[in-house]
N, C-alpha and C positions, 0 to 999 in steps of 0.2 A: 371493533370500530365497524359500523354499518357502511357497507360499500357505497351506498347512495351519498354518504357524508363526503366521501372522497370528491365526487363531483360538485358538491356544494362548496367544498373548500377549494376546488378549482377555480369556480366562478367568482369566488371572493378573492383569490390570488389575482386573477386576471384584472379584476376592477381596481385592486390596489395598485398593481404595476402601472395601469393606464392612467390613474389619478395623478401619478408622479410624471410620468413620461408617456404621453399620447402615442408616440411612436415607438414605443418600447419593443413591441413583437415585430414590428417591421425592421427595426434596426438589428434585431436578434437574428432574423431570417437571413441576413446579408452573409453570415458566415462567422467563423469561430477563429480565434488566434490566442488559445490559452498560453499561459506562461508555465504551468504546472501540470505534470503527469503525476497523478496520485494514485497508487496502489494501495488499497486497504483491505480490511477484512469485511465480510458480507454481514456481520453482526448487525441486527437492526438498531442497535443503540448507538452506532458508530456512524454517523451521516456525514460523509466528507465535506460538503459544502458548509454545513452548519458549523462544525467545529474549527473550520478555517476562516469562516465568515466571508466566503467568496460568492460572487454572483453567477448566474448562467453565463457561460462563455469563458469564464476564467480559469477553469481547471477541467482537464480531461481526466476522467475517473475509471478506474477498473477495481472491482471488488471480488475477492473470491474468499473461501474459508480459509482463515489465518494468514492471509496477504501473502501468499506464495508466489514466487518468481520461479517458475519450473521450465526448463528448456525445452521439454517436450509438450508443454501445454500450449497449443496453437492459439488458443483464446488470448493469453497474456502476452505471448511473444508478438502476435499480430497487433494487439494494442501499442505495445512499446515501439514497434517499428513505424507504426503510422503516426504516433504522438511525437516521436523524434524526427522522423525523416521527411513527414509531410506537414505536420503541424508545427514543426520546429520549436517545440517546447525547450525552455532553458534550464528548467529543474525537474528532477524525477524524485519524488518522495515515495519510500515505503513507510506506511503507518500501520504498527500493531496496536493492541491495547491490552490493558491488564484485564484479568478475569475473562481471557479468551477461551471460549468454549472448545475451539478447535485445538488449541495447545493442550488443554485439559484432557481432551479425548485421546490425544495422541499418546499420553502418559498412562493410559488405562490398559491393563492386560486383557483386552476384550476385543473380540471379532467384531469389527464395525461394518463388515460387509464390504460394499462398493467403495466405502471410505478408506478402506485398508491402504491402498497405494498412494492416495493422496496424503493421509496422516503419516505415511512412512517418511516423507520429507521432513517432518518435524521431528520424527523419532531420530532421523540421521543427525538433525542439529544437536540433539541430546547426546548422541554418541560422540560427536566431536568435541563436546564440552562436558563430558560426563563427571570428569574430576572435580571440576569447579562446582557443578550442579549438586553433585552427590555430597559435597561438603556443607551445603546449605541445608541445616536441620528442619526449618520451619518449612512446611509444604507449601504454603501460599507464596512465601518469599521465592522458593524455588521455581514456582510456576511463573511468577512475575520475572524472575531473571532468564528463564527459557523464553518468554515473549520478547524480551530485549535481544538476546542471541539470536532468535529466529529472524527478527528485523534486520540485525547485522548480517546474517548469511543471505538474506534475499538481497540485500544491497550488493554484496559480493557477487550474486549471481547477475544482477544487473550489470555490473561492471565488466563481467566476462562477455558480454555480448558486443558484437561488431558495430551495432548502431550506437550504443553508448559510447563506446572508445572513440569512433569517428567524431562525434557531435562534441565529445569533451576536448578532442584535439582541435577541431575547426572553430569552435565557437563557444568553448568553455562550459558546456553543459555540466551541471552539478548533481550528484546523487546525494540525497538526505535520508537519514534513518531517524524516525519519530515514533514515539508511543503516546497513545492517549490514555490518560488516567480517568476511567469512568467515575471513580469516586470523587473527584475534585473538579472534572471537566477541563483539565489543563492538558496541553500538548507539551510534550517533552522532547527536546532535541538531544539524541543519545550522543552527539558530537564523536561519531565513529571515526576512528584514527585510520582513514582509508589510505594514506601513503605507507603506513606500516604493513597494512594488509596486503595491498598492492605489491610491495616489495618481495613479499613471500609467494606470490601466485602469477605475476605477469610474465615470468620466464615460459610459464606453460599457456597462459590465456591471452597474451598480447597479439591481438589480430591486425594491428596497424603496421 
């Protein structure tokens, strides 16, 4: 894409918005009160607002390689705390996607340089579930299952945080694990059994 096209597209977008609502940008500038914090992958094919069909102001978005929630990543932890404690979102979504390059890269026995410590988080997910994953003979299906398990583990990492536990207790904040299927365009709710998972870990991670 020619960079100048971006600015032309921006002008077109502005005109489209104003033709429907003359005060659109004035209203947008008044502030935000999103219901959802969306944590997704940086993959250029997976744009949060498009796949959810939401408008500006309706979702607070954080994206990184393979949608990780890493407790020592100040970026994602700052986003989580700001969205929950200041914006008061009521839903936190971790959304992975099939054919994730980050997940595939994590499974390659290759030195990825600066990416090594980041990808190790995904390799740790594989280690936790290696019996299930190694039993899957088809490589693509194994990768897809790792994508799902990675989403589950990142949701667990969310639930380990004080901000999520506090908001869940005081206003019923809910954590969701989704996967986007690039081949079909569908969002899939993994319907993760959080009560079962939490029953096994909250003795250690309960901060409330």
